[in-house]
N, C-alpha and C positions, 0 to 999 in steps of 0.2 A: 795112375790113370784108371778110370772107370771102364771096365771091359763089358759091362752090361749095356745093352742097347736101350736108349731112351724111347719109350713108346707113350706118347701123350694120351692116347685113348685109354690107357690103363689107369690113369689118375682121375680122381674126382675133380670137379670144377674148382672147388675151394683150394685144393692142392696146386692146381695149375695156376690159379690166381696168385697164390703165395709165391710160387716160383717166378712168375712174371714180375711181381713187385719187388722181389728180393734177389734178382738175377745176379747182381754184383756180389752180394754176400754169399750166395750159394755156389758161385763160380760156375754157373751153367753156361754151356757154349752157345754160340749164335744159332746153331741148327736146332738145338733142343728148345731154345727160347722161341724160335719161329714156329716150331711144332706146337708148343704150348699155346701161343697166341692164336694160331690157326684152329686148334682144337676148340678153344673157348669161343671163337667166332662161329665155328660150325655148330656148336651147341647153343649159340646165341646167349651165352652167359657173360656177364660183366662187360657187355658191349659199350655202354656209356663210359664206364671206368677206363676201358682200353682207349677209347677216343680221347678222354680227358688227359691221359698221360702220354698221348701221341704214339701209341703202339699200333693201333688198328690200321692207320693209313698205309703203313708199309706192307701190310699183309691182306689188304682188302681186295686185291685183284685176283679173282678166281677165273679159271678157264671156262 
């Protein structure tokens, strides 16, 4: 078990995108995946790609 806390804001956009695209292979948990997608959306990076793979809709509701 990984004891280090995942912090999406510490990663560059490219690393976050790789994590989102390879979530199954990297065995990332749902919370970390959601953080990565949210961080990319906040940075406005890879928005079209996230929409194309159907990931953005689940995380597009911001308070």
